[in-house]
C-alpha positions as CSV (number, residue, x, y, z in Angstrom):
1,X,0.0,0.0,0.0
2,X,1.5,3.4,-1.1
3,X,1.7,6.1,1.6
4,X,1.1,9.8,0.9
5,X,4.0,12.2,1.7
6,X,3.4,15.5,3.5
7,X,3.3,17.6,0.3
8,X,0.5,15.4,-1.2
9,X,-1.4,15.7,2.1
10,X,-1.0,19.5,2.2
11,X,-2.2,19.8,-1.5
12,X,-5.3,17.6,-0.8
13,X,-6.2,19.7,2.3
14,X,-5.8,22.9,0.4
15,X,-8.0,21.8,-2.5
16,X,-10.7,20.6,0.0
17,X,-10.7,24.0,1.8
18,X,-11.0,25.8,-1.6
19,X,-13.9,23.6,-2.7
20,X,-12.1,22.4,-5.7
21,X,-12.6,18.7,-5.0
22,X,-14.1,16.9,-8.0
23,X,-17.5,15.2,-7.6
24,X,-17.5,11.6,-6.9
25,X,-17.7,9.7,-10.1
26,X,-16.6,12.7,-12.2
27,X,-13.5,10.9,-13.4
28,X,-13.9,7.6,-15.0
29,X,-12.4,5.4,-17.7
30,X,-14.3,3.6,-20.3
31,X,-12.7,0.6,-22.0
32,X,-14.1,0.2,-25.5
33,X,-13.0,-0.4,-29.1
34,X,-14.7,2.9,-30.0
35,X,-13.4,6.4,-29.3
36,X,-12.1,6.8,-25.8
37,X,-12.6,10.6,-25.6
38,X,-16.4,10.5,-25.9
39,X,-18.2,10.9,-22.6
40,X,-20.9,8.2,-22.4
41,X,-24.4,8.9,-21.4
42,X,-25.1,7.2,-18.1
43,X,-28.7,6.7,-16.9
44,X,-30.2,4.7,-14.0
45,X,-31.9,1.5,-15.0
46,X,-34.3,-0.5,-12.9
47,X,-34.0,-4.2,-13.8
48,X,-37.3,-4.9,-12.0
49,X,-39.2,-2.6,-14.4
50,X,-37.5,-2.8,-17.8
51,X,-38.8,-0.6,-20.5
52,X,-38.8,-2.6,-23.7
53,X,-41.4,-0.6,-25.6
54,X,-40.3,2.7,-27.1
55,X,-42.1,6.0,-26.6
56,X,-43.2,6.1,-30.3
57,X,-44.6,2.6,-30.0
58,X,-46.4,3.5,-26.7
59,X,-47.9,6.6,-28.4
60,X,-49.1,4.4,-31.3
61,X,-50.7,1.9,-28.9
62,X,-52.5,4.7,-27.1
63,X,-53.8,6.2,-30.3
64,X,-54.9,2.8,-31.6
65,X,-56.8,2.1,-28.4
66,X,-58.4,5.6,-28.3
67,X,-60.1,4.6,-31.5
68,X,-61.1,1.3,-29.8
69,X,-62.6,3.3,-26.9
70,X,-64.7,5.4,-29.2
71,X,-66.1,2.5,-31.1
72,X,-66.7,0.4,-28.0
73,X,-68.5,3.3,-26.3
74,X,-70.7,3.8,-29.4
75,X,-71.5,0.1,-29.6
76,X,-72.4,-0.1,-25.9
77,X,-74.6,3.0,-26.2
78,X,-76.6,1.4,-28.9
79,X,-76.8,-1.9,-27.1
80,X,-77.9,-0.5,-23.7
81,X,-80.0,2.3,-25.2
82,X,-78.2,4.9,-23.1
83,X,-75.1,7.0,-23.4
84,X,-71.9,5.1,-22.4
85,X,-68.7,7.0,-22.3
86,X,-65.4,5.2,-22.8
87,X,-62.0,6.8,-22.8
88,X,-58.3,5.8,-22.4
89,X,-57.2,6.7,-18.8
90,X,-53.6,5.6,-19.1
91,X,-51.2,3.6,-21.2
92,X,-48.0,2.3,-19.5
93,X,-45.7,-0.7,-19.3
94,X,-45.1,-2.6,-16.1
95,X,-44.4,-6.1,-14.9
96,X,-47.2,-8.7,-14.9
97,X,-47.0,-9.1,-11.1
98,X,-47.7,-5.3,-10.7
99,X,-50.6,-5.5,-13.0
100,X,-52.2,-8.5,-11.1
101,X,-51.6,-6.7,-7.8
102,X,-53.5,-3.7,-8.9
103,X,-56.7,-5.6,-9.7
104,X,-59.7,-6.2,-7.3
105,X,-60.8,-9.6,-6.3
106,X,-63.3,-10.7,-7.3
107,X,-63.5,-9.2,-10.8
108,X,-64.2,-10.3,-14.4
109,X,-60.8,-11.5,-15.7
110,X,-61.0,-12.7,-19.4
111,X,-58.3,-14.5,-21.2
112,X,-58.2,-13.7,-24.9
113,X,-56.5,-15.4,-27.8
114,X,-55.9,-14.1,-31.4
115,X,-54.9,-15.8,-34.6
116,X,-52.1,-13.3,-35.1
117,X,-50.7,-13.0,-31.5
118,X,-48.4,-15.4,-29.7
119,X,-49.8,-16.3,-26.3
120,X,-52.8,-14.7,-24.5
121,X,-53.9,-11.2,-23.5
122,X,-56.2,-10.2,-20.7
123,X,-59.3,-8.0,-20.5
124,X,-60.4,-7.1,-17.0
125,X,-63.8,-5.5,-16.2
126,X,-64.4,-3.9,-12.8
127,X,-67.5,-5.0,-10.8
128,X,-68.2,-1.2,-10.4
129,X,-69.3,-1.1,-14.1
130,X,-70.3,-4.8,-14.6
131,X,-73.3,-4.7,-12.2
132,X,-74.7,-1.4,-13.4
133,X,-74.6,-2.8,-17.0
134,X,-76.4,-6.0,-15.8
135,X,-78.9,-4.0,-13.9
136,X,-79.6,-2.0,-17.1
137,X,-80.0,-5.1,-19.1
138,X,-82.6,-6.4,-16.7
139,X,-84.6,-3.2,-16.7
140,X,-83.2,-1.5,-13.6
141,X,-82.3,2.2,-13.1
142,X,-79.0,1.6,-11.2
143,X,-80.2,3.9,-8.4
144,X,-79.2,2.6,-5.0
145,X,-77.5,-0.4,-6.7
146,X,-75.6,-2.7,-4.4
147,X,-72.3,-4.0,-5.7
148,X,-71.9,-7.6,-4.3
149,X,-68.4,-8.8,-3.3
150,X,-68.7,-12.2,-4.9
151,X,-67.9,-14.0,-8.2
152,X,-70.4,-13.6,-11.0
153,X,-73.1,-16.2,-11.4
154,X,-73.5,-18.1,-14.7
155,X,-76.4,-16.0,-15.7
156,X,-74.5,-12.8,-14.9
157,X,-71.5,-14.1,-16.9
158,X,-73.8,-14.9,-19.9
159,X,-75.3,-11.3,-19.7
160,X,-71.9,-9.7,-19.5
161,X,-70.6,-11.7,-22.4
162,X,-72.8,-9.5,-24.7
163,X,-70.6,-6.6,-23.6
164,X,-67.2,-8.4,-23.9
165,X,-68.1,-9.7,-27.4
166,X,-68.8,-6.2,-28.5
167,X,-65.5,-5.1,-27.0
168,X,-63.6,-7.8,-28.9
169,X,-65.3,-6.8,-32.2
170,X,-64.3,-3.1,-31.6
171,X,-60.8,-4.3,-30.7
172,X,-60.4,-6.2,-33.9
173,X,-61.5,-3.1,-35.9
174,X,-58.9,-1.0,-34.0
175,X,-56.1,-3.4,-34.7
176,X,-57.0,-3.8,-38.4
177,X,-54.9,-0.7,-39.1
178,X,-51.8,-2.7,-38.1
179,X,-52.8,-6.3,-39.0
180,X,-56.1,-8.0,-39.6
181,X,-57.0,-10.2,-36.6
182,X,-59.8,-11.7,-34.6
183,X,-60.1,-12.1,-30.9
184,X,-61.9,-14.8,-28.9
185,X,-62.4,-15.4,-25.1
186,X,-60.9,-18.7,-24.0
187,X,-61.8,-18.6,-20.3
188,X,-63.0,-16.3,-17.6
189,X,-61.8,-16.1,-14.0
190,X,-63.0,-14.1,-10.9
191,X,-59.6,-14.3,-9.0
192,X,-56.8,-12.8,-11.1
193,X,-54.2,-14.2,-8.7
194,X,-55.0,-17.7,-10.1
195,X,-54.1,-16.7,-13.7
196,X,-50.5,-16.9,-14.8
197,X,-50.2,-16.2,-18.5
198,X,-46.5,-15.0,-18.3
199,X,-43.8,-15.0,-15.7
200,X,-44.3,-12.4,-12.9
201,X,-41.3,-10.2,-14.0
202,X,-42.4,-10.2,-17.7
203,X,-43.0,-6.8,-19.2
204,X,-46.7,-6.1,-20.2
205,X,-48.4,-3.1,-21.7
206,X,-51.5,-2.1,-19.7
207,X,-54.1,0.2,-21.3
208,X,-56.6,1.4,-18.7
209,X,-60.0,2.7,-19.7
210,X,-62.7,4.6,-17.8
211,X,-66.3,3.7,-18.5
212,X,-69.3,5.9,-17.5
213,X,-72.9,4.7,-17.5
214,X,-75.3,7.3,-16.2
215,X,-74.3,8.1,-12.6
216,X,-72.0,5.0,-12.4
217,X,-68.4,4.7,-13.4
218,X,-65.9,1.9,-13.5
219,X,-62.6,0.8,-15.1
220,X,-61.5,-1.7,-17.7
221,X,-58.0,-2.8,-18.3
222,X,-56.4,-4.5,-21.3
223,X,-53.1,-6.3,-20.6
224,X,-50.9,-7.2,-23.5
225,X,-47.6,-9.1,-22.8
226,X,-44.7,-7.8,-24.7
227,X,-43.9,-11.3,-26.1
228,X,-47.3,-11.3,-27.7
229,X,-46.8,-8.2,-29.8
230,X,-43.0,-8.4,-30.2
231,X,-43.2,-9.8,-33.8
232,X,-45.2,-6.7,-34.9
233,X,-43.3,-4.0,-32.9
234,X,-41.9,-2.4,-36.0
235,X,-45.4,-2.1,-37.4
236,X,-46.4,-0.4,-34.2
237,X,-44.1,2.6,-34.6
238,X,-46.0,5.8,-34.8
239,X,-45.1,6.5,-38.4
240,X,-45.8,3.1,-39.8
241,X,-49.1,2.9,-38.0
242,X,-50.3,6.3,-39.4
243,X,-49.2,5.2,-42.8
244,X,-51.2,2.0,-42.4
245,X,-54.3,4.0,-41.4
246,X,-53.9,6.1,-44.6
247,X,-53.7,3.0,-46.8
248,X,-57.1,1.8,-45.5
249,X,-58.9,3.9,-48.1
250,X,-59.9,0.9,-50.2
251,X,-62.7,0.9,-52.8
252,X,-64.8,-1.3,-50.4
253,X,-64.5,1.2,-47.6
254,X,-65.3,4.1,-50.0
255,X,-68.4,2.3,-51.2
256,X,-69.5,1.5,-47.7
257,X,-69.1,5.2,-46.6
258,X,-70.9,6.3,-49.8
259,X,-73.8,4.0,-49.0
260,X,-74.0,5.3,-45.4
261,X,-73.9,9.0,-46.5
262,X,-76.4,8.5,-49.4
263,X,-79.3,8.3,-46.9
264,X,-78.4,11.6,-45.2
265,X,-80.8,14.5,-45.6
266,X,-79.6,18.0,-46.8
267,X,-81.4,21.3,-47.3
268,X,-81.9,22.5,-50.9
269,X,-83.2,26.1,-51.5
270,X,-83.7,28.3,-54.6
271,X,-82.8,32.0,-54.7
272,X,-85.1,33.9,-56.9
273,X,-83.4,37.3,-56.8
274,X,-81.4,39.7,-54.6
275,X,-81.7,43.4,-54.0
276,X,-81.0,46.1,-51.3
277,X,-83.4,48.4,-49.5
278,X,-83.0,51.0,-46.8
279,X,-83.8,50.2,-43.2
280,X,-86.5,52.8,-43.3
281,X,-88.3,51.1,-46.2
282,X,-88.0,47.8,-44.4
283,X,-89.6,49.2,-41.2
284,X,-92.5,50.8,-43.1
285,X,-93.2,47.7,-45.3
286,X,-96.8,46.5,-45.3
287,X,-98.7,43.6,-46.9
288,X,-99.2,44.2,-50.6
289,X,-96.0,46.2,-51.1
290,X,-93.7,45.3,-54.0
291,X,-89.9,44.7,-53.8
292,X,-88.3,45.6,-57.2
293,X,-85.2,43.8,-58.3
294,X,-82.9,44.0,-61.3
295,X,-83.4,40.3,-62.1
296,X,-85.7,39.5,-65.0
297,X,-88.6,37.1,-64.3
298,X,-87.3,34.6,-66.9
299,X,-83.7,34.6,-65.6
300,X,-82.5,31.4,-64.0
301,X,-82.3,31.2,-60.3
302,X,-79.5,29.9,-58.1
303,X,-80.0,26.6,-56.4
304,X,-78.1,26.2,-53.1
305,X,-77.3,22.9,-51.5
306,X,-76.6,23.0,-47.8
307,X,-76.2,26.8,-48.0
308,X,-73.7,26.6,-50.8
309,X,-74.4,27.9,-54.3
310,X,-74.2,24.8,-56.6
311,X,-76.5,25.0,-59.7
312,X,-78.5,27.2,-62.0
313,X,-82.2,26.2,-62.2
314,X,-85.5,27.2,-63.8
315,X,-88.6,27.7,-61.8
316,X,-91.6,25.7,-63.0
317,X,-94.4,23.4,-61.9
318,X,-94.7,19.6,-61.7
319,X,-97.8,17.8,-60.6
320,X,-99.3,21.1,-59.4
321,X,-96.3,21.8,-57.2
322,X,-93.5,24.3,-57.5
323,X,-90.4,22.7,-59.0
324,X,-86.9,23.6,-60.0
325,X,-85.2,22.2,-63.1
326,X,-81.4,22.1,-62.9
327,X,-79.7,23.7,-66.0
328,X,-76.0,23.4,-65.2
329,X,-73.5,23.5,-62.3
330,X,-72.0,26.8,-61.2
331,X,-68.3,27.5,-61.6
332,X,-66.2,28.6,-58.7
333,X,-66.2,32.2,-60.0
334,X,-70.0,32.3,-60.3
335,X,-70.4,30.9,-56.8
336,X,-68.7,33.9,-55.3
337,X,-70.9,36.4,-57.1
338,X,-73.6,38.3,-55.1
339,X,-76.1,38.4,-58.0
340,X,-77.3,35.3,-59.9
341,X,-75.3,34.7,-63.1
342,X,-76.9,35.0,-66.5
343,X,-77.9,31.9,-68.3
344,X,-75.3,30.6,-70.8
């Protein structure tokens, strides 16, 4: 062991008094085949909670399941004949043991398989929202509803399967932007502690949802093990997911949207003529007064669709009713005019 001489001790004491001592760990040496003069970036890492999913992929997963929440809420609203709100509360990655520890017991813990995923995923529904839904299905009003602390009966499980099946359908639609897949429930448990689909320290992505039904609210959690979606992680990056969503404009989708819009109603109105008068004339106007315009009686009139000028039309009569006959479409320049354009 080397001993320090008096001069080294004096120099050390002098630097300590002057506050020039270097921070602990400020000097280090890195052995690498790359450049030795580059200061490496050192960050703490918790091996109990490894982060295997990038931020872009987490954002893509959250955006994907926000679409699922909207579709699922709309589907439940139509099924229950009341407004059901569903939104994403959080999207995070944790270990499977942490996820299981956060769940109530008893609960509705559903194991789900897909033809495109390795292993199983979990869908958990809180009793706080399950029993209001069951009460609604049986004709109740959910007022003063008691939430029992027991596993669901077979009848209750059969009733709630109508909800989970609609959730799986909406989930398949949401994931179709990444890969076409179908989901099926393989089993249902009331005690999540008895289900071990992956090792306790395995990383899982947990998407938590908040469900609101009238004055009642509850949670729903979707647990996706990392190993199940690892083969498609590249497809889950934010850029590739949005590109996949853009590519979904297929002819079949366009035809389906066109069919749905075709039945929508829209207001159509005809503008005979336009003019300006003073406010005094307007205030003294009486029944029988005439409003004079510069438009000839035989001039075509402007036909507006949804408040927008679209066509030139002639005023006539069909089956003893007023009718408008379209002559031609207006150009973009003619649409911006105040007065009706002359007939071509």
